[in-house]
N, C-alpha and C positions, 0 to 999 in steps of 0.2 A: 504492501500499499506506499501511494507516493502522500506524503505531509507536507504541510510548511506552516511554519512559526511566523508570526506576522509580530517584529518588536517595531512597535510604535511610538511616538509619546502623544498622550492626549492633553486636552486642555478643559478647562470646564464648559465648555460647550458643546452638548450633545448631537447639534446637526453638524457641524464640522466632523467631528469623530463620526461619525457614520457617514461621511464622506468619504473620509480615509477609511473605513472601513470596505466597501465600494471600489475604490482604487485597488487596494491591497488584494482583495479577493480575484478581482480580473487578473493580477497579476501571478496569482499561485494559482489561480485555473488555466490559464496560457502556457504553466511550466506543468501541468498535468497532474497537478495536487487533489488529493479526493477528498482531504479533510484538511481545513483551514484553519488555526487554532491563534487567537490573539489573547494580551493581556487581560490580567483582571483592570477593571474599572477604564475597561476602555470605554463605557459609556461618556464617564467624565472621570476626572483625574481626582484623586484626593486633592484633600482643601479645600475643593467645592460643595457647595450647602446640599449635601445626600438626599436630606429630606425634600427639597424643593424640586430637584433632578429626579426623582426617583418616578418611576411609571410602572404599572403595570406591565405582564406578562404578553397581555392582548395590546397592550399601546403601541404608540407611534414608532418609539423606538426599535420594540424587540419586532415589529412590522417590518421595520425598515431592513432593518437584520435579515427576517424572513425571506420578502424581495433579492434581496441580493444574494441569496442563496440558493435560490430557486432561480433565479436566473442565469448563475455560472453554475447549476448542476452539480452544488459541491456542501459537502458539511461545513458550516461555521461554526466554533465555540467560542465566544465572547462574554466579556465581564462587562455586567452591568448592575444597577440598584432598583429593586423594589420595593414596594409600601409593605413594612411589616405587621404596621396594627396598633405598633404601642407607640407608635411617634417616633421610632426608630427604621432604619431601614432593613432588607437583607442583599447582604452581598452574592448575589447570583451572578451563575454563570448560563446564559443560553448556551442552548447545542440545537442547531435547527439544519435542515437542508431534506434532501431526498430519501422520505423513511424514517426522517429523525424530528423528533420535538423533544426535548426533555428539560430541564432545569435543577441545576445544582444550587443551594445556599450553603456557604461558607460556615464550616461547624465550629473549627478553632478559630479565634478571633486573636488580634493582634493586640494583648495588652500585656505587652514587654516594650522594653526601650525605652520608655518614658513614654509611649504612645498608647491612648485605651480606643481603640474601636469599636469595645460594647458598651461606649457612650452613648455611639450613633447609627451601632448595627446590632441588630440582633442574630442568635447565632442558629444556625440551622441544626438539623437533627437527622437527614436521613442519607446514605448511602447512596449514589448514583451512578447506573453504567449505560452507555448506548448502544447501537453496534451500527457500526459505520463499514458497507459491503463486506457483512457477515464477520465484521473485526470486532471483539466487544472491548470499550474504552471508560475507561473508569475518569472520572472527571473530580481534579480538588483544585484550591486556591493557597495560593501564597504560602502563610504561617501553618496551614495542613502538613506542608511539607516537614515539621517537625516532631509527625507523630505519625509513625509507622504505622500503625495498626491501620490505618484508612488504605494505606497502598494495599497491605495485606488482605484488606476487606474487598480490593477491587478485585484480586485475584484468585480469593474466592465465590467471587461472585463471575468472575469467567473470563474476566477481564486479562489480555495479553499486552494491554499499551494503557497508561496512566498520563491523561494531560494535566498540567499543573498549569494554571494560569497568576501570574503574580504583578505585585508593584513594591516592588522589594526594598525595604528605608536602605539611604545609605548610610556607611556609616564606618567608624573602626572595626575591620577584620569582618566587615558583612559580605562583601564577593568570595569572600574565603570560606566562609559557611554556607552560602548558597551554592555554589562550586561542590564542597563537600555533601553535603544532604541531598541534592538532585543525586548524586551517583549512589549515597547510599540506600535511598528509598527504591532505583530500580534494582538493585541488587539484592534488596531487603524480600522483594516481592517478585525478583527474577522476572520483568517486565521492560519492556520499553518507557521510556520516560520523555515526553514531548515538554519540555519547560521552557513555559515562555513566557519574558518579564517585561515591562514596560520600560522604553529606551530611559537612556540617565538626560534628561530636560538641555542640562547645559551642552551636552556633547549637540544637542539637536537645536542650541541658539531657543528655549522656548522655555518664559518663567515659571516657575515653579513657585508654588504656595511652601512656605517655611514653615520644617519640623512636620512637612507631611510624609506620609512615604512615597516618593514620585517616581521611584527604580534606579536603576544602577545598571541595565540589559546586562549583556552576556546570556541569553538565552542559548539552549541547550539541547541536544537530541542526545539521548544516553541509553548504549543498549543494555540489553537484562541481565550481562555481567558485568555492568557499571561502568564502562569504556565510554566517552565521549565521542561521539560518531561527528558533530557538527558543532559548531557553536558561532557566535557573534558576538563583536566585542558591545562599546558603552554607547554608538550610535545607533538610530534605526536601522533595520534592515531585514530584509525577506531572508528566511533559512530554508530549502526547498531539502527532502531526502525521504529517501526510501528505506522502508521500516520491511524487515525481514522476518516475518511470522514463525519460519521455519528454527529461527533462533531461541525463540523461546523455550518450545518443547527441548532444545537440547539441552539450553542452558539447564531447564529444570533437570532432567536427567542427571546432569554432571553436578548439579547444586541444588539438590531436592531442598530446600530450606524449609519450604514451605508445607509439604510429606511429611520431615523429622520433627515439625513441632511437637512439644510437650505442654505447651501453657497458650 
C-alpha cells in the first residue's frame, strides 16, 4: 500500500487549512498514494480558540475533507476539533474516503511539560481502527505515543499499520523523545507506524502562538522492526512511501512479542 504523510504548518484559519489539505491530497494522489495522513490540529493550529472553531463531524470543515477525499479517490486522515458537550472540545481524527468513515477522539491528553490540554479538550475512550484497501489501520494522536498499550490494542484489533498524527511541542530533548517513541511503538506492536507531525512554524515562516505545541516536524515512516524507512526534516514536506504488509507477518514470527505477552 502506498501512503503519504503530509507535514504541513497550519494557522488558526480553518478555510485556509482546508485549501491546503486539498492541495496536498492532489499531490499525494498524483503520486499513487491510497492513504494520505495529515497532522493533529490540521483544522486549526493550537493556540487558536478551539471552542470557537470546533465543528461537528457533519459540519462544513469535515464535509470539505470528505469531498476532497472523494474527488481524489483516496482515504484521508486529518486532525480537527469537535464539540464535546461540556464546554470543551474533542481532539478528533477524521478518517474518510472510499469505504471509510470513522473518527477517533484522542484518549491521552497532553497534560505535561507545563501545558494542560485537558483544560480545553475532553478525552476520548474508544480504540478506533479502519480498513483501507483491506488493510486495517489504527488511529492515534500525539501524546498517545507515550502509551504503548494503545498501539498493542491496534494490533489486537487486527491492525498492521498505526497512524500517529501529532503537533509535537518543542523543547529540550523533545525531538529525541519523538524519534525514540515512534520507533518504540512500531516495535512494541510489530506494526508499520506512520508518524506525521506539524512542521516547525519557524522553518515555514509562519507565526505561531507562544507556548502552544505547534510542531517540530520530523515525520517518519517506521517499519515493524522499528527501523526508519523515510523521514522529513523540520520544514513542510510530503513523504510518500510503500508499506509492505508481508513484513508485518515476518516480523511477528521473528519477534513474537504480541504472542509472548503474559500481562
